[in-house]
N, C-alpha and C positions, 0 to 999 in steps of 0.2 A: 169382162167383155170377151166373148168367144171369138169374135172377128180378130181382135188384137192378138189373142193367143194363137190362132191358126196362122195368121200372117207372120207372126214372130217365129213360130215353129218352122215355117217354110224358109225363113231367113237362116235359121240355125242349120237346117238340113242342107241348104244350098252351100254353106261354107264348110260344113262337116258332113260329107256324104256318107260316112260310115255310121253316123248317129241314127239310131232307129227312132221311129216316131214315139215309141214308148219311153225312150230315154231322154227325150228333149227337155222335159220339165226339170230334170235333175242336172242338166248340163251346167258345168262350170269348169274352169281351166284344169283343175287337178283330176277331173273325171273323164275328160274328153281327149282322146288321142289326137295329137297334132295341134292342140290349142296353144299357140305361142303368140308372141307379140304381132307377128304378121297376120295371123289368123284373127286376132283381136281387131286390128285396123280394118281388115277385110269385112269382118262381121259388122262393125260399126258403119262402114260404108253401105253395106247391103241394107241394113236397118234404116239408115238415113234415106236411101233411095225409095225403099218400100213405103215408108211412112211420111215421106216428104217433110222431113225435119232436119235440123242441124243439131248434132250432139256437141255440146261444149266439151272440148278436150279435157277439162278438169273433171267432168262427170264420168269419163270412161272407166276409171278405176272402180266406180260404184256400180257399174253395169255388167260385171263379169260373172253373171249367172243368168239363166233363163228367167227365174223369178224376179230378180232385181230389174232386169231389162223390161219385163212385162209391167211391173209396177211403175217404172219410169214413164213408159209409153202411155199407160192409162192416166197418169197424173198430167202428162203433157196434153192429152186429148181433152181431159176435163178442164184444164186451164184455158185451152183454146176455145172451148165452147162457152166459157164464162166471159169471154171478151166481147 
């Protein structure tokens, strides 16, 4: 889903302003300057607001890369449309 990818990329770039658009898809804590626990909480909050969802705190550790976050969001939107 391109829309999910674009919206998620905007979330990452809002939290990590030094992150270039080309580097977003490779984003993960060990590759992004300044990605610490505070940045993780901020990123999750931005994603929750953008996508109007609540991320279970137990799921946060599994969302620490752009690809994993995108897969999570796409699975959430798929399960929502199946209800």
